[in-house]
C-alpha positions in Angstrom: -20.3 11.4 17.0 -23.3 9.4 18.1 -22.8 7.0 21.0 -24.7 4.2 19.2 -22.1 4.0 16.3 -19.9 0.9 16.3 -16.6 2.1 17.7 -13.6 -0.2 17.2 -10.0 0.1 18.5 -7.8 -0.1 15.5 -4.0 0.0 15.4 -2.1 0.5 12.2 1.5 -0.6 12.6 4.0 0.7 9.9 7.6 -0.4 10.0 10.1 2.5 9.6 11.9 2.4 6.2 11.6 -1.4 6.5 13.7 -2.7 3.6 16.5 -0.2 4.3 16.3 -0.8 8.0 16.7 -4.6 7.6 19.8 -4.0 5.5 21.2 -1.7 8.1 20.3 -4.3 10.8 22.2 -7.0 9.0 25.1 -4.9 8.0 26.4 -2.6 10.8 28.6 -0.8 8.2 25.5 0.7 6.6 24.0 2.1 9.8 23.7 5.9 9.9 24.5 6.1 6.2 22.2 7.0 3.3 21.2 3.8 1.5 18.7 2.8 -1.2 17.4 -0.7 -1.7 17.4 -1.2 -5.4 18.1 1.7 -7.8 21.5 0.5 -8.8 22.5 0.3 -12.5 21.5 2.4 -15.4 17.8 1.8 -15.3 17.3 0.9 -11.6 14.4 2.1 -9.5 14.6 2.7 -5.7 12.4 0.3 -3.7 13.1 1.9 -0.4 15.4 4.6 1.1 16.8 4.9 4.6 15.9 8.0 6.6 19.5 9.3 6.0 18.8 9.2 2.3 15.3 10.7 2.6 16.8 13.9 4.0 18.2 14.5 0.5 14.9 13.9 -1.1 15.4 10.3 -2.1 12.2 8.2 -2.0 10.8 4.9 -3.2 9.8 4.6 -6.9 12.5 7.2 -7.8 15.0 6.5 -10.6 18.3 5.4 -9.3 20.2 8.0 -11.3 18.1 10.8 -9.9 18.7 9.5 -6.3 22.4 9.6 -7.0 22.2 13.2 -8.2 20.3 14.2 -5.0 22.6 12.3 -2.7 26.0 11.7 -4.4 27.3 9.5 -1.5 24.2 7.2 -1.5 24.9 3.5 -1.2 22.8 1.2 -3.4 21.9 -2.3 -2.0 20.4 -5.2 -3.8 17.0 -6.2 -2.4 16.7 -9.4 -0.5 13.0 -10.2 -0.3 13.5 -13.6 1.3 15.1 -11.8 4.3 12.4 -9.2 4.4 9.7 -11.9 4.4 11.5 -13.7 7.2 11.6 -10.6 9.4 8.0 -9.8 8.5 6.8 -13.2 9.7 8.6 -12.6 13.1 6.8 -9.3 13.5 3.4 -10.8 12.6 3.9 -13.5 15.2 4.1 -10.7 17.8 0.8 -9.2 16.4 -1.0 -12.5 16.8 -0.2 -12.7 20.5 -2.5 -9.7 20.9 -5.3 -10.4 18.5 -6.3 -12.8 15.7 -7.8 -9.9 13.8 -4.6 -8.9 11.9 -4.8 -7.7 8.3 -1.4 -7.4 6.6 -1.2 -4.8 3.9 2.3 -5.7 2.8 5.5 -7.0 4.4 5.9 -3.9 6.5 2.4 -2.8 7.6 -0.7 -4.2 9.1 -4.0 -3.3 10.8 -4.9 -4.9 14.1 -8.3 -4.8 15.7 -7.8 -4.9 19.5 -11.3 -4.0 20.6 -11.3 -7.4 22.2 -7.8 -8.6 22.6 -6.0 -11.6 24.1 -4.2 -9.5 26.7 -7.4 -8.1 28.2 -5.9 -4.6 27.9 -8.6 -1.9 27.5 -6.1 0.6 26.1 -5.2 0.3 22.4 -2.6 3.0 22.9 -0.7 1.0 25.5 -1.0 -2.2 23.3 0.5 -0.3 20.4 3.4 1.0 22.6 4.0 -2.6 23.9 4.0 -4.1 20.4 6.5 -1.4 19.2 8.8 -2.1 22.1 8.6 -5.8 21.5 9.5 -5.4 17.8 12.5 -3.3 18.8 13.7 -5.7 21.5 13.0 -9.0 19.7 13.7 -8.0 16.1 15.9 -4.9 16.3 13.8 -2.6 14.2 11.6 0.4 15.0 7.9 0.8 14.1 5.4 3.6 14.1 1.7 3.3 15.0 -1.6 5.0 14.5 -4.5 4.3 16.8 -8.1 5.3 16.3 -11.7 4.1 15.8 -11.3 3.0 12.2 -8.7 1.9 9.6 -8.6 5.2 7.7 -7.8 7.4 10.7 -5.4 4.9 12.2 -3.4 4.7 8.9 -3.2 8.5 8.6 -2.2 8.8 12.3 0.7 6.3 12.0 2.5 8.8 9.7 2.4 11.7 12.2 5.2 10.8 14.5 7.5 8.8 12.3 10.0 7.3 12.8 9.6 5.3 16.0 6.5 7.1 17.3 2.8 6.8 17.6 -0.3 8.9 17.6 -3.7 8.2 19.0 -6.9 9.9 17.7 -9.4 9.4 20.5 -13.1 9.1 19.6 -13.9 12.6 20.8 -11.0 14.0 18.7 -12.0 12.4 15.4 -14.1 15.1 13.9 -11.7 17.9 14.6 -8.8 15.7 13.3 -10.6 15.0 10.1 -11.7 18.7 9.6 -8.0 19.8 9.8 -6.7 17.0 7.6 -5.1 18.1 4.3 -7.3 16.8 1.5 -4.3 15.0 0.0 -4.3 12.7 3.0 -7.7 11.2 2.0 -7.2 7.9 0.3 -8.2 8.0 -3.3 -7.2 11.6 -3.7 -4.3 11.6 -6.1 -2.7 14.5 -7.9 -5.5 14.8 -10.5 -8.3 14.6 -7.9 -6.5 17.0 -5.6 -6.1 19.5 -8.4 -9.9 19.2 -9.1 -10.7 19.7 -5.5 -8.4 22.7 -5.2 -10.3 24.3 -8.2 -13.5 23.8 -6.3 -12.1 25.3 -3.1 -11.6 22.1 -1.2 -8.3 22.1 0.6 -9.0 20.5 4.0 -11.5 18.0 5.5 -13.5 21.0 6.7 -13.9 22.3 3.2 -14.9 18.8 2.0 -17.5 18.6 4.8 -19.3 21.7 3.5 -20.2 19.8 0.3 -23.4 17.9 0.1 -23.6 14.2 -0.8 -25.3 15.2 -4.1 -22.6 17.6 -5.0 -19.8 15.1 -4.3 -21.6 12.4 -6.2 -22.0 14.7 -9.2 -18.4 15.9 -9.2 -16.5 12.8 -8.1 -18.6 9.9 -9.1 -18.6 6.8 -7.0 -15.8 8.2 -4.8 -18.1 11.1 -3.8 -20.0 9.0 -1.3 -16.8 7.6 0.2 -15.5 11.2 0.7 -18.8 12.3 2.2 -18.9 9.7 4.9 -15.2 9.4 5.6 -14.8 13.0 6.5 -17.6 12.5 9.0 -15.8 9.7 10.8 -17.9 7.0 9.1 -15.6 4.3 7.7 -16.9 0.9 8.4 -14.3 -1.2 6.7 -13.4 -4.0 9.1 -10.0 -5.6 9.8 -10.1 -8.7 7.6 -7.6 -11.4 8.7 -8.1 -13.3 5.4 -7.6 -10.6 2.8 -8.5 -11.9 -0.6 -5.9 -11.3 -3.3 -7.5 -9.2 -6.0 -4.7 -9.3 -8.6 -1.4 -10.8 -9.4 1.3 -9.2 -11.6 4.9 -9.2 -12.8 6.8 -6.5 -14.7 10.2 -5.7 -16.1 12.2 -2.5 -16.6 14.5 -2.7 -19.6 18.2 -1.6 -19.8 17.5 0.1 -23.1 14.2 1.5 -24.3 12.3 -0.7 -26.8 11.0 1.0 -29.9 9.1 -1.8 -31.7 6.5 -4.3 -30.7 8.6 -7.0 -32.3 11.4 -6.5 -29.7 8.9 -6.7 -26.9 7.5 -10.2 -27.6 10.3 -12.1 -26.0 10.1 -9.8 -23.0 6.4 -10.5 -22.7 6.9 -14.2 -22.9 9.2 -14.1 -19.8 6.7 -11.9 -17.9 3.8 -14.1 -18.8 5.7 -17.1 -17.6 6.4 -15.4 -14.3 2.7 -14.5 -13.9 1.7 -18.0 -14.7 4.2 -19.4 -12.1 2.9 -17.1 -9.4 -0.8 -17.9 -10.2 -0.1 -21.7 -10.0 1.9 -21.3 -6.8 -1.0 -19.4 -5.3 -3.5 -21.8 -6.8 -5.6 -19.1 -8.4 -6.7 -18.0 -11.9 -8.2 -14.9 -13.3 -10.3 -13.6 -16.2 -9.0 -10.0 -16.7 -5.6 -9.6 -18.3 -4.0 -6.1 -18.1 -1.0 -5.0 -20.0 1.0 -2.2 -18.4 3.2 0.0 -20.6 5.5 2.7 -19.2 7.0 4.9 -21.9 10.5 6.5 -22.0 8.9 9.8 -20.9 7.5 8.0 -17.8 3.9 8.2 -19.0 1.9 5.1 -18.1 -0.7 3.3 -20.1 -2.8 0.2 -19.3 -4.8 -2.0 -21.7 -7.2 -4.7 -20.4 -9.3 -7.5 -21.7 -11.7 -9.7 -19.8 -12.1 -13.3 -21.0 -15.1 -15.6 -20.6 -13.2 -18.1 -18.4 -10.5 -18.2 -15.7 -7.0 -18.7 -17.0 -3.5 -19.3 -15.4 -1.8 -20.9 -18.4 1.2 -19.1 -19.7 0.3 -19.4 -23.4 -3.2 -18.0 -23.0 -1.8 -15.1 -20.8 0.8 -14.4 -23.5 -1.6 -14.5 -26.4 -4.0 -12.1 -24.7 -1.1 -9.8 -23.8 0.1 -9.8 -27.4 -3.4 -8.9 -28.6 -3.4 -5.9 -26.1 0.1 -4.9 -27.3 -1.0 -4.7 -30.9 -4.4 -3.1 -29.9 -3.1 0.3 -30.7 0.1 2.0 -31.9 2.7 2.7 -29.2 3.0 6.4 -28.5 6.7 6.3 -27.6 9.6 4.0 -26.9 9.0 1.7 -23.9 11.0 1.3 -20.7 8.8 -1.1 -18.8 6.2 -3.8 -19.6 4.0 -5.6 -17.1 1.2 -8.1 -17.1 -1.4 -8.5 -14.4 -4.4 -10.9 -13.9 -7.4 -9.7 -11.9 -11.0 -10.7 -11.5 -9.6 -13.8 -9.7 -11.5 -16.9 -8.7 -11.1 -16.2 -5.0 -14.6 -15.0 -4.3 -15.6 -18.5 -3.0 -12.7 -18.4 -0.6 -14.1 -15.5 1.3 -15.2 -16.0 4.8 -18.1 -14.3 6.5 -17.2 -10.9 7.7 -16.6 -10.2 11.4 -19.5 -8.5 13.0 -19.1 -4.9 14.3 -18.5 -4.4 18.0 -20.7 -1.8 19.5 -19.3 0.0 22.6 -19.9 3.2 24.4 -18.0 6.4 23.2 -16.2 6.9 26.5 -13.7 4.2 27.1 -9.9 3.6 27.5 -8.2 4.3 24.2 
């Protein structure tokens, strides 16, 4: 890597099995036992699983009945998002004692840029260790961390020594780390893209690095350029404290599959009302309405329509969702419907991006 590249000190903090760990923190009887947050009932879906449950193959987004088959003695717990949000705010308070450059990704993870930090500590690794210790001592939960020169590598690294561990990828280790990385670890590489890469002999970062920019552009479209530079350690996305919301959504999973559009209209009305409530609470509006349909065979379909103006009113959202529902015939009975609004009017709220900090390659990390 060239010494004149902007090198940042980025930490990715990821709470360990956050929702499940909060439930075990609040209820000592659940500690050491396999639990799933959500997933109860005939059509329930697991939101999070404790590490005791994960040993049996239980994971988030899994149907509750499958989780029960994999782990017959699993305990299903109702989600309490108010409590999770309360704990998350306490954790973020700790983050802000080290840097103002904190970018939350969700309630349980965030990026921190500590290139220049409030503690004057030159070592991002020691800062990460101190933050994790404080979270444990002050909140009672464990966290894992990844530390490196950019957000991509830090996020990948945070998964290496879970739970309750951390991994640092120093500047001089970046290229080797990326070359050995399984291609499925690269963001944007889902099952379909991974299969396509396998067919082209791309299994690791090293394999990816052998392909030219032109080759990747031709075979992977807009993502090709991202893959080309990321595998070379070039990922200039900055930690953005004021992340702009890009979409807002609500969805419902039904107790019984719905086989006709007529039966779905009432459900859509409730979903549209919830989306409108969230939009008005956040004081935003959007132009693009997307209808999400999950069929009984778990295949997923989305239908979208972009309007000429920003909307947040329930009636307009509902009318647009109805148009999308009747746009084409359903291919099966439906187990889930969702509505989202994107293309939001938040562009004007964006603040100027933080400038890159250029430093020498050799420094405490």
